[in-house]
Backbone as JSON, one array per atom type, in Angstrom:
{
  "sequence": "MSAKSKTLYRVAFINKGQLYEVYARSVASSELYGFVEIEELVFGERTSLVIDPSEEKLAAEFENVKRSFVPMHAVVRIDEVDKRGTAKLTPVGEGSNVTPFPMYTQGKSETP",
  "N": [[1.16, 46.72, -10.69], [0.29, 45.49, -7.54], [2.06, 44.86, -4.4], [0.95, 42.69, -3.12], [-0.22, 41.18, -5.2], [2.04, 40.33, -6.47], [3.17, 38.48, -4.81], [4.08, 35.1, -4.51], [3.34, 31.68, -4.14], [4.51, 28.36, -3.59], [2.83, 25.42, -3.49], [2.57, 22.3, -2.07], [0.75, 19.37, -2.14], [-1.04, 16.36, -1.31], [-3.01, 14.38, -3.44], [-5.28, 12.08, -4.74], [-3.36, 9.98, -4.66], [-1.08, 11.16, -5.62], [1.58, 13.59, -5.54], [0.9, 16.87, -5.74], [2.26, 19.76, -7.05], [1.9, 23.05, -7.09], [1.64, 26.5, -8.18], [0.61, 29.54, -6.71], [-1.08, 32.68, -6.25], [-2.39, 33.36, -3.93], [-2.78, 32.05, -0.72], [-4.43, 30.72, 2.04], [-5.85, 30.14, 5.36], [-8.9, 28.51, 5.4], [-12.39, 29.47, 5.66], [-13.9, 27.25, 5.8], [-13.72, 24.79, 8.03], [-10.68, 23.13, 8.68], [-9.53, 23.2, 6.16], [-7.32, 24.42, 3.56], [-7.16, 27.29, 1.64], [-6.64, 27.88, -1.74], [-5.88, 30.17, -4.18], [-5.95, 31.8, -7.43], [-4.23, 30.29, -9.28], [-1.11, 29.73, -10.93], [0.21, 29.07, -14.05], [2.54, 27.96, -16.62], [3.38, 29.62, -19.74], [1.28, 28.88, -22.43], [2.0, 29.18, -24.97], [4.62, 28.63, -25.42], [7.36, 26.81, -26.95], [8.38, 24.49, -25.74], [6.67, 22.17, -23.94], [5.67, 21.02, -20.86], [4.34, 17.94, -20.11], [3.23, 17.18, -17.63], [2.74, 19.61, -16.31], [0.96, 20.68, -18.13], [-1.19, 18.9, -17.86], [-1.99, 19.47, -15.22], [-2.72, 22.17, -15.57], [-4.9, 21.86, -17.25], [-6.62, 20.4, -15.57], [-7.18, 22.28, -13.55], [-8.33, 24.31, -14.97], [-10.85, 25.86, -15.09], [-11.12, 26.58, -12.47], [-11.75, 28.61, -9.76], [-11.11, 28.82, -7.08], [-9.48, 26.63, -4.82], [-10.06, 24.21, -2.3], [-8.18, 22.63, -0.07], [-7.71, 19.81, 1.98], [-6.3, 20.27, 5.21], [-4.65, 18.22, 6.24], [-3.65, 17.1, 3.96], [-1.84, 18.82, 2.92], [1.54, 19.22, 2.26], [3.6, 21.06, 2.15], [4.15, 24.6, 2.13], [5.56, 27.21, 0.41], [6.86, 30.51, 0.17], [7.87, 31.99, -2.76], [10.28, 33.47, -5.05], [10.18, 33.31, -7.83], [8.29, 31.61, -10.37], [8.28, 28.1, -10.75], [8.15, 24.93, -12.39], [4.98, 23.55, -12.46], [3.98, 20.41, -11.13], [3.27, 16.85, -11.13], [3.8, 14.13, -8.98], [4.24, 10.72, -8.38], [3.13, 9.12, -5.34], [4.18, 6.94, -2.84], [5.58, 3.64, -2.45], [9.1, 3.84, -2.62], [9.06, 6.53, -2.89], [9.89, 9.74, -1.51], [7.97, 10.95, -0.04], [5.43, 10.55, 2.29], [2.06, 9.74, 2.64], [-0.28, 11.28, 4.92], [-1.47, 9.32, 7.55], [-4.75, 7.93, 7.49], [-7.65, 7.66, 9.51], [-10.08, 5.29, 9.7], [-13.06, 3.64, 10.51], [-12.12, 2.18, 12.87], [-9.55, 1.38, 12.21], [-6.26, 2.19, 11.07], [-5.43, 3.66, 8.04], [-3.52, 4.14, 5.04], [-3.96, 6.38, 2.44]],
  "CA": [[0.84, 45.56, -9.88], [0.57, 45.7, -6.11], [2.97, 43.9, -3.78], [0.2, 41.48, -2.81], [-0.42, 40.37, -6.4], [3.33, 39.79, -6.89], [3.53, 37.37, -3.93], [3.87, 33.81, -5.17], [3.53, 30.54, -3.25], [4.57, 26.99, -4.11], [2.04, 24.61, -2.58], [2.65, 20.86, -2.35], [-0.27, 18.63, -1.4], [-1.31, 15.01, -1.83], [-4.36, 14.19, -3.97], [-5.4, 10.91, -5.62], [-2.13, 9.18, -4.68], [0.02, 11.87, -6.25], [1.98, 14.86, -4.95], [0.65, 18.0, -6.62], [3.05, 20.95, -6.72], [1.34, 24.13, -7.89], [2.01, 27.88, -7.8], [-0.58, 30.36, -6.52], [-0.89, 34.04, -5.75], [-3.03, 33.53, -2.64], [-2.95, 30.87, 0.1], [-4.91, 31.14, 3.38], [-6.73, 29.25, 6.08], [-10.26, 28.66, 4.88], [-13.51, 29.53, 6.6], [-14.31, 25.86, 5.95], [-12.81, 24.25, 9.03], [-9.8, 22.03, 8.28], [-9.1, 23.33, 4.78], [-6.46, 25.53, 3.13], [-7.73, 27.89, 0.44], [-5.63, 28.23, -2.73], [-6.49, 30.96, -5.25], [-5.13, 32.39, -8.5], [-3.16, 29.37, -9.7], [-0.27, 30.28, -12.0], [0.84, 28.05, -14.88], [3.41, 28.48, -17.66], [2.81, 30.09, -21.01], [0.89, 27.79, -23.34], [2.51, 29.5, -26.3], [6.02, 28.27, -25.56], [7.62, 25.64, -27.77], [8.59, 23.33, -24.88], [5.51, 22.02, -23.07], [5.8, 19.94, -19.9], [3.03, 17.27, -20.05], [2.72, 17.19, -16.26], [2.17, 20.94, -16.06], [-0.19, 20.8, -19.02], [-2.25, 18.12, -17.25], [-2.46, 20.26, -14.09], [-3.39, 23.36, -16.09], [-6.22, 21.42, -17.75], [-7.43, 20.01, -14.4], [-7.58, 23.48, -12.8], [-8.63, 25.35, -15.98], [-11.96, 26.76, -14.73], [-11.19, 26.62, -11.01], [-11.52, 29.94, -9.19], [-10.49, 28.63, -5.76], [-9.44, 25.23, -4.39], [-10.02, 23.98, -0.87], [-7.39, 21.41, 0.12], [-7.7, 19.44, 3.4], [-5.03, 20.6, 5.87], [-3.79, 17.04, 6.42], [-3.08, 16.73, 2.67], [-0.79, 19.78, 2.57], [2.87, 18.79, 2.66], [4.48, 22.21, 2.33], [3.81, 25.87, 1.45], [6.73, 28.08, 0.38], [6.78, 31.76, -0.58], [9.0, 31.93, -3.69], [10.51, 34.68, -5.85], [9.73, 33.09, -9.21], [7.55, 30.38, -10.63], [8.94, 26.94, -11.34], [7.22, 24.11, -13.16], [3.99, 22.8, -11.69], [4.19, 19.02, -11.49], [2.65, 15.72, -10.42], [4.78, 13.1, -8.66], [3.58, 9.6, -7.68], [3.44, 8.95, -3.92], [4.08, 5.54, -2.45], [6.87, 2.98, -2.28], [10.19, 4.44, -3.38], [8.92, 7.97, -2.87], [10.33, 10.33, -0.25], [6.8, 11.58, 0.57], [4.5, 9.56, 2.83], [0.78, 10.36, 2.94], [-0.7, 11.3, 6.31], [-2.37, 8.18, 7.77], [-6.17, 8.23, 7.69], [-8.29, 6.75, 10.46], [-11.45, 5.0, 9.3], [-13.69, 2.46, 11.06], [-11.36, 1.43, 13.83], [-8.21, 1.0, 11.79], [-5.5, 3.24, 10.41], [-5.13, 3.35, 6.63], [-2.84, 5.15, 4.26], [-4.66, 6.46, 1.16]],
  "C": [[1.18, 45.83, -8.42], [1.49, 44.61, -5.58], [2.25, 42.59, -3.49], [0.05, 40.59, -4.05], [0.9, 39.79, -6.92], [3.76, 38.61, -6.01], [3.16, 36.06, -4.61], [4.2, 32.68, -4.19], [3.64, 29.24, -4.05], [3.88, 26.13, -3.06], [2.14, 23.15, -3.01], [1.6, 20.17, -1.48], [-0.52, 17.28, -2.09], [-2.77, 14.9, -2.23], [-4.33, 13.01, -4.92], [-4.11, 10.13, -5.77], [-0.95, 9.86, -5.36], [0.32, 13.16, -5.46], [1.78, 15.95, -6.0], [1.55, 19.14, -6.14], [2.59, 22.06, -7.66], [1.81, 25.48, -7.36], [0.76, 28.73, -7.78], [-0.23, 31.72, -5.97], [-1.45, 34.22, -4.33], [-3.22, 32.17, -1.96], [-3.36, 31.33, 1.49], [-5.69, 30.03, 4.04], [-8.14, 29.54, 5.6], [-11.27, 28.86, 5.99], [-14.13, 28.15, 6.77], [-13.31, 25.19, 6.87], [-12.0, 23.08, 8.49], [-9.3, 22.09, 6.84], [-8.19, 24.53, 4.58], [-7.03, 26.0, 1.78], [-6.61, 28.33, -0.5], [-6.32, 28.94, -3.88], [-5.47, 31.45, -6.26], [-3.94, 31.5, -8.85], [-2.44, 29.93, -10.89], [0.39, 29.11, -12.73], [1.67, 28.73, -15.96], [2.67, 28.93, -18.88], [2.48, 28.91, -21.9], [1.42, 28.02, -24.75], [3.96, 29.09, -26.48], [6.2, 26.99, -26.36], [7.78, 24.37, -26.93], [7.43, 23.26, -23.9], [5.75, 20.81, -22.18], [4.44, 19.26, -19.78], [2.41, 17.25, -18.66], [2.07, 18.53, -15.93], [0.93, 21.17, -16.93], [-1.42, 20.07, -18.47], [-2.85, 18.89, -16.06], [-3.22, 21.51, -14.55], [-4.78, 23.0, -16.6], [-7.15, 21.06, -16.59], [-7.98, 21.21, -13.65], [-8.03, 24.62, -13.71], [-9.73, 26.33, -15.54], [-12.15, 26.88, -13.22], [-10.85, 28.02, -10.52], [-10.76, 29.82, -7.88], [-10.55, 27.15, -5.41], [-9.36, 25.18, -2.87], [-9.36, 22.62, -0.67], [-7.41, 21.08, 1.61], [-6.31, 19.7, 4.0], [-4.09, 19.39, 5.97], [-3.17, 16.59, 5.1], [-1.94, 17.65, 2.26], [0.54, 19.31, 3.14], [3.73, 20.01, 2.99], [3.92, 23.41, 1.56], [5.03, 26.77, 1.56], [6.38, 29.37, -0.36], [8.03, 31.8, -1.45], [9.1, 33.25, -4.47], [10.03, 34.52, -7.29], [9.12, 31.71, -9.37], [8.44, 29.31, -11.24], [7.9, 26.2, -12.17], [6.27, 23.39, -12.22], [4.14, 21.35, -12.11], [3.39, 18.08, -10.62], [3.73, 14.68, -10.19], [4.06, 11.97, -7.95], [4.05, 9.51, -6.23], [3.26, 7.47, -3.59], [5.46, 4.96, -2.24], [7.93, 3.61, -3.18], [10.13, 5.95, -3.41], [9.41, 8.51, -1.53], [9.21, 11.09, 0.45], [5.86, 10.47, 1.03], [3.19, 10.26, 3.15], [0.47, 10.3, 4.43], [-1.67, 10.15, 6.52], [-3.8, 8.65, 8.05], [-6.76, 7.23, 8.67], [-9.72, 6.53, 10.05], [-11.89, 3.68, 9.92], [-12.79, 1.59, 11.91], [-9.98, 0.97, 13.39], [-7.55, 2.16, 11.04], [-5.17, 2.8, 9.01], [-4.36, 4.49, 6.0], [-3.5, 5.19, 2.89], [-3.8, 6.08, -0.01]]
}
């Protein structure tokens, strides 16, 4: 395995009112203006006895996805990590320590 394929990133972004935290081998600015490109998502072994339902849901959602394009304003954080943790979904809103980036539509500011 080359050094590039061993690099692992934890990417946190907001989608559909939830904070997605996923692990990927490749993260870069996209040729599509305003997007971050996430490739080679990494999920846990499906053969293990303990299965996290949140990670299982994410694995199913991204099952046939080759590459994801996430809007830059939705990205909360990107970390290079040594080992994979558990991919997870966390609700965003009241009581959460994550606030979505305000959206501007038709003359007023809205939070998705």
